[in-house]
N, C-alpha and C positions, 0 to 999 in steps of 0.2 A: 736757727733751729726751726724746722718745719713742724707745723701743727696740722692735725687732721680735723676736719670739721666733723663734729659729732652728729651733725644733721644727716650726713650720709650713712654713718654706722648705725643710727637708731632704727631705721626700717629693717636692716639686716637682723638686729637682735630681736626685734618684734616678730619677724618672720620665723626665726629659729624657735622662739618661744611658742608660737602658734603651732608649728610642726610637732614640737614635743607634746603640747597639750592634746593635739589630735591623736598622736600615738598612744598616749596614756588613756584617752577615752576609748580607743579601739580595744586596748587590753582589758579595760574594765567591762566593756560591752561583751567581749568574747567570754570573759569569766562568768558573767551573768547568764549568757546563753548556755554555756557548758553546764552551769549549776542547775539551770531550768530543765534541760533536756537530757543530759548525760546521767547514767545510773550512778547512785551514790555508792561507793565501794569503801567498806570499812574493814574488809579482810579479804584474804584469798578466796574464802568460801563465798563471800558476797560477789566477788568478781565472776566466779564460775557460774553462780546462780543467774547473774545478769546476762551473761553470754548465752546460757541455756534458754532463759526466758525469751531473749531476743530472737534466737534461732527458731524456737517453737512458734513464736508469733509470725516470723517470716514464712515458715512452712504453712501455717494456717492461712495467711493472706494469699500465698501462692495457690493453695488448693481452692480458695474461694474465687480466685481470679482466673482459674484455668480456662483456656480456650478449648472447649470440648470438641472442636472440629480438628484441631491439630494435636492437642494434648501437650503442647510445649511447656505450659506452666507446671504440670505434674512432673514432667521429666526434669525440669530445672530443680524443683524441690527435692526430688529423689537424688539427683546428682550432688546437690548441696549437702544433704544428709549423709551420703556416702563419703564425701570428702571430709566431713567433720568426724565420722567414725574412724576413718583412716588416720586422721591426725591424733585422735584419742588413743588409738592402738599404739602409735609410736611413742607417745608421751602420756601415760595413763594419768587420769585425774582421780584423786581420792574420792571415794563414793560419798563421803559425808562432807565434802567441801573443804577439808582441812588441807594445809600445805604439806606436800610430801617431802619438802626439803629442797629439791632441785640440786643442781651442781653434782650430779652423779649419785645422789642418794638412792637407797634401795627402794624398790617398788613398794607402794603402800599395801597394807594388808587387804583393804577393801578398795576397789577401783572400778571405774567404768570400763567395761569391755565393749560397749556400744552405747548409743543414745537410748537403747531400750533396756540395757541390763547392767547390773553391778555383780561383781564376783569377788568373794573374799577367799584368800588362800593363806594357810598357815601350817607349819610343820613343827614337830617336837612332841611334847607330852600333851596330847589332845584328849580332853574329857568332855563328852557330850551328855548334857542333862536335858533330855527332851521335854520333860514335864514343865520346865521353866523357859524353854527355847533359849538355852544358854550353852555356849561352847567355851570351855576354859583351855587356854594354851599357855604353856610356860614361857614361850618365846615372845609373848606380847608385853608391851610396856604401857598400853592404854586400852580403853574399851572402844569397840567398833560396833555399829548396828547396821542391819540390812534386812530387806524383805526379798527373799529368794524367788522372785518371779519376774519374767521378762516383759513387764510393762511399767517401768519405773516411773513414768510421768502420768500414768492413768490412775487418778485418785479413786475412781469407782472400783476398778479392778483390785487395787491395793487395799481397799477397805476390807476385802475378804482374804487377805494374806497376813499371816502373823509375822511380827517382827522378831528377828533373832539377834542376840548379842554375843559378840566374841570378847572375852574378858581375860585379863592376866590370871594365871593360876595362883590361887592364894597360897601363901607360904606359912601362915600362922597355924595355931593349934586350936582346939576347942571348936566353938561354933563358927569360927572364921576359917577353919581348915579346909583344904582342898577335898572335894568329894572323892570317895574311894572307888576305884574301878570294880565293877561287877561283871563286865564283859570285855574281853580284849580281842582286838582284831588287827591284822597287819594290812588290811585293805584301807584305801583312802575313804574317809567319811564324806559323803556328798549330800548336803542338805539342800532340798528344793521343795517348793510348794505346789500343791495341786488345787490351790484356791483360785482366785481370779475368775477367769471366764471359762474354766474347764467344763466340759459337758457339750460344748460346741466343737465338732471335729476340727474345724479350721484352727481354733485357738488351742485345742489339744496338741496339734502338731507344731504350730507356729510358736506358741508360748512355752511349751513344756517338752514335748518329745524330741523335737529336732535340737533345741538348745541342750537338752540332757545328753543327746548323742555327741554333740560337738565337744562337750566337756568330758564325757566319760570315755570316748573312743581311744584317746591316747593311753588310758590306764589299763587297757587290754584285759578287762574283766575284774581287775583287782580294785574294785570300787564297791562300796555299799551305799545304796540309796536310803537315806533317812528322810522320809516324806512327811512334810508338815501339811496341815489341813487335809489330811488323808481322807479319801472317799473310797470305800471298799468297792462299790459298784464301778467306779471309774478305773480303779487298779485292776479289777477282774477283766475289764475290757482290753487292757493293754499289757497285761502281765507278761505275755510272751516277748514283748519288746524289751522290757526291763530284764528279763532272763537272758536275752541275747547280749545285753550290755554289761551284765554283772554275773559273777559266779556266787554271789552272796544273797541272802534273803533280803527282801524289801521290808523296811521297818516303818510302822505307823509311829513316828517318833514323838508326836504330841502326847500319845497315850502310853508311852514307854516309861517304865519305872526303873530301868537300868541306868547305870552310869557307864556309857560306852567309851572305851579308850582306844584311840587310834594313833598312828604316827603322823598323820596329816589329815587336813580337812579342807573341803571346798564348800562354800556356802553361796548358792546362787549360780544358775547356769549361764552360759554365754550365748547371746543372740547375734546372728549374722544378718539374716534377711527373712522376708516372708517365705515360709515353706521351703527353706533352702539352707545349704551350707556353702560358704564362700571358701573355696579351696585356697585362695591366696592368704586367708587369715588362719588356716588350719596348720598346726605344728608340722604335720607330715604331708600336707597337701590333700588330705581326704576331702571328699565332696558329697554333693547330694546323691550321686550315683552310689557311693559307699553306704549311705543311709538306706537307700532303696534296696541294695543287696541284703542289708541286715534285715529289712522288713520281709524279704522273700524267705530268708532263713527262718525268721520268727514264725511265719504263718504257713510255711511249706508251699510257697508259690512256685509253680513249675516253669513259667515262661519269663525268661530274662529279656527276650526280644519278640517283636510281633512278626514272626516268620510263619509262613503257611506250612501245612503238612506236606510231606514229600509225594504222597499219592494223589495224582491228578483227580481221581474219582472219589477220593475220600471227602465225605460231607464236611469234615472239619476244615477243609480248605476254604469254606465260605467264611468271609470275615464276619465276626460277631460284633454287633452294635448294642450297647447298653444305654437305655433311657433312664436317667435318674428321675424318679417320680416323687411328687409331693402332693399332699392333700390340699385341695383348694382353700380350706379354712386357714391354712398356714401361709397362704400367699405364694406367688411365684410358681404356680402349678401350670402344667400344660393342659389346656382345656380340650385339645384335640389329640390326646395322647395315642388313642387307638388308631386314628387315621395316620399319624406320624409313623407308627410301627408298621402299618400295612404298606405305606409308601416306601419305607426303608427295605422291607422284605422284597418289594417288587424290583429293587435295585440289586438284589442278590445278597443282602445282609441276613445273617441269622440273628434275629432280634430278641433281646431280653429286656424286661422292665424290672427295676428294683427300687424299693423305697427304704433307704436306710433310716433308722431312728435309734433312740436310746436303748431299745430292746433288741436291736439287731446283733446277731452273733458276728463279731468283728472278723474272726478267722474265715467263716463261711462267706461273708460278703467280700472279703479281700480276694478269696479264690475266684469268685464270680467276676470281679473286676479284672483280675489278672488274665482270665480266659478271653477277655474282650480285646478288640482291636480299635474300636471307636467308642467313646463315651460322650454322651450329650446331656446337658442339664442346664436349667436356668441358674444364673448366678446365686450361689448359696453354699452352705457348709457341705452339702452332698458332693460338690465337685472336688473336695479335698481327697476323695477316694482316688484321684488321679495318681496318688503316690504308689498305688498298686498296679497301675498299667504297665505293660511291658514296654521297653524302649522301642521307639519307632511307631507306637500307637498314636492315635489322634484324640485330642480332647476338644469338644465343641462347646464353647460357653455361650449360652443365650443370654444376652444382656437386656434386662428389662427396659421399658420406655422410661425416659427421664434424665437423659444426659449422664448416664452412669458409666461411661467408657473408662474414666479414670479409675473408678473403683474396680472394674473388671480387670484392668491392666495390672494394678498393684497386687491384687489377691491371687489371680490364677494365670494370667497371660505371661507375666515375667517369670514366675517360678517354673513354667513348663519347660523352658530351655534347659535348666539344670537337671530336670528329670528326663531329658532326652526324648520327650514326646512332642509331636507336632501340635500346633495350636491353631484353631479356627474360631472365628467370632461371628455370631449372628445377632445383629442389633434389632430389637423389636421396634416396629414403626407404630405410628398412632393408631392405625386401623387394625393392629394386632393385639392391642392391650384391652383388658376389661375396664381400665380406667375411663375409656371413652364411653362406657355404659353408666358410669357413676357420676360423671361431671358433665355440665353443659359444654358445648364446643368452644366457647370463648373463655372458659375458666383457666386461670394461670397454671393449674396443674397440667393441663394439656398444651396450652399455648406458650407458656413461659416457665419451663422447669427450673431455670436459674433463679427465679423469684422464690421458689420453694427451697432451693439449696441455701439461699441467703438467710433463711430462717433457722438454720442449724441442722446438725445431724439427726436429731430426733424427728424433726418435721420431714426431712428427706426419707429417713428409714420408714416411718409410719406410712407415708404416702406411696413411695415407689417400690418398697420392698415388702411391706406387710399387707397392703391392700390390693396389690396388683397380681392378677393371673394373666397368662398369655395364650394366644392362639396363632402360632406361626403360620404364614402362608405356605402351603405344601409345595407350591412351585418354587418359591425362593429357597425353602429349606432343602428341597431336592438338589438344587445346585450346590449347596454347601455339602450335602452328603456325597455327591459325586466327586467333589473336590477332595473330600476325606478319603474316598475310595482310591483315588489316583495316588495318594501319598503312601498307601500301604503296599507291601510286597505282593499282596493278593491281587492288586490291580495291574500287575505287570505280567507280560508273557514270559514263561520260563521253559 
């Protein structure tokens, strides 16, 4: 009988034990690392919140690290956000972070339509009690809450937006009974807010008017706007737009004493992109062009395209250029505005100067813009008037000094394509800004704008947007205007 020496087997057992011990240590170490760095998820809602916070942080880091010579960082962040919004569109996430059920379950009542917007939809016996910001619906089995404004992650904006509740319709009697209808309508009730940043034209269109169009357009006028945080002066400015989208009166719903009964309700508009409609996300493929057509109908604008008059000797064949003016006290004003106008006139432009503000008649100014072929202005809310330009016109954005190309691109450069207008950019140089008169030549504001960017949005805004006026070189600007002229039908021989 042969026996094996234990002396040879012992090292093998010791080796196996060491290997097992190493593997166990690795597992423990990985668990500790995961616990230290991974988000703690206690529910589906926490998981969604963690993903959103991480995505928001990634976008913030991307913006802070943008290479302003190439803009690659901003483009990557925009692409990432677009991809996330597309994913959310395919598989909506409940707006309040609750689990929608999965496995083919019905779409939740309130859900994210984009990273900027939540929308709640319900049908049945709908009763709206505006004085308490409550919508009762008989088909609901739980309560939902939403703030109907398209900046859902902006706490400052949402602080000025009232929260609405969608609740199951009570079935009891007495004090717990369902509120009785005082007004009945077959139109879809559409709850939205004009709180937030309204009053600034860019936000008026980006946060409210275009999202309202996206949501209301498929309803073909059978929609009633129930406006929360209602501002009468704001609504007077844009009432023609709402009248184009709806055949029903607009209601100041917070001050309303009625119980309004409808067959369906939408609370919160849908956001697609800055100053635009994404046709690929629209139910019937409608686009920014359709929104602009609606604006022309609303304000009686004559020109759909920037085409010249047929008569060669008609003075109206001269291309018209509009300079968006600002007061120097507001910042971002042209300090040589008159010289710019004279130079443009010498090139053959019929020059107009306009300064839109809160007291401006929107219809009148829209007609002025629509009569123009080229519009030029320093980056700011006034450039939002490009929505009224005829297709084929040119918008020239003058970008203030301070490495603000990314901001210019996101706000007006990218939306211009959807509006079917040509886009040109004039970037202000150091010797064209009044900042060079306010700071010594070696100051970081002049020599290292990125150091100011790193201090946050408020520092950037105060320094480069609020305190800066510009004096473009007429020679450089002339080349830009000539380029614009070549883009127009007026610049071609016919």
